[in-house]
C-alpha positions as CSV (number, residue, x, y, z in Angstrom):
1,M,10.4,156.6,-82.1
2,V,12.4,153.4,-81.7
3,Q,11.6,151.0,-78.9
4,A,13.6,148.0,-77.7
5,Y,13.7,145.3,-75.0
6,I,17.1,145.0,-73.4
7,L,17.8,141.6,-71.8
8,I,20.4,141.9,-69.1
9,Q,22.5,139.4,-67.2
10,T,24.0,140.5,-63.9
11,E,26.5,139.4,-61.3
12,V,24.9,137.1,-58.8
13,G,22.7,138.9,-56.3
14,K,22.8,142.3,-58.3
15,A,19.6,142.1,-60.3
16,A,17.4,144.2,-58.0
17,A,20.1,147.0,-57.7
18,V,20.7,146.9,-61.4
19,A,17.0,147.2,-62.3
20,K,16.6,150.1,-59.8
21,A,19.6,152.0,-61.2
22,I,18.5,151.5,-64.8
23,A,14.9,152.6,-64.1
24,E,16.4,156.1,-63.3
25,I,18.0,156.5,-66.7
26,A,16.2,158.9,-69.1
27,G,14.8,156.9,-72.0
28,V,14.0,153.8,-69.9
29,A,10.3,153.2,-69.8
30,Q,10.5,150.1,-67.5
31,A,13.1,148.0,-65.8
32,E,12.1,144.7,-64.1
33,D,14.1,142.0,-62.4
34,V,13.0,138.6,-63.5
35,T,13.9,134.9,-63.3
36,G,15.3,132.7,-66.1
37,P,18.4,133.1,-68.3
38,Y,18.2,136.9,-67.9
39,D,18.1,138.8,-64.7
40,V,16.7,142.2,-65.8
41,I,14.4,143.1,-68.7
42,V,14.3,146.7,-69.8
43,R,11.9,148.5,-72.2
44,A,13.7,151.6,-73.6
45,E,12.7,154.3,-76.1
46,A,14.7,156.6,-78.3
47,R,14.3,159.0,-81.2
48,N,16.2,156.8,-83.6
49,V,18.6,153.7,-83.7
50,D,21.7,155.9,-83.1
51,E,20.2,157.3,-79.9
52,L,19.1,153.9,-78.8
53,G,22.7,152.6,-79.3
54,K,24.1,155.5,-77.3
55,L,21.5,154.8,-74.5
56,V,22.5,151.1,-74.3
57,V,26.3,151.5,-74.7
58,A,27.0,154.8,-72.8
59,R,24.3,154.7,-70.1
60,I,22.9,151.2,-69.5
61,Q,26.1,149.1,-70.0
62,S,27.9,151.4,-67.6
63,V,25.7,150.4,-64.6
64,E,27.7,148.4,-62.1
65,G,26.9,144.7,-61.9
66,I,25.9,144.1,-65.6
67,T,27.8,141.3,-67.3
68,R,26.0,141.1,-70.6
69,T,23.2,142.8,-72.6
70,L,21.2,141.8,-75.6
71,T,19.2,144.5,-77.4
72,C,16.0,143.5,-79.2
73,P,14.4,146.4,-81.2
74,V,10.6,146.3,-81.5
75,V,9.4,145.9,-85.1
76,H,5.9,146.5,-86.4
77,L,5.1,144.0,-89.1
């Protein structure tokens, strides 16, 4: 299982709607709207890196109101 945090910037005033829409996507464990340089932080899970990439590119980035994403895979050192 691969886990990642996805940091999301949204259009002004869209953070809550984006977080709500993303929370409904299969593979998303949690989606929260936050303050700071990013507007939404998502914790996602997938079977492997390829599936994580498909989740981010095909599902999450297609949500209306998103302007930029940064995917940070979790590592266990």
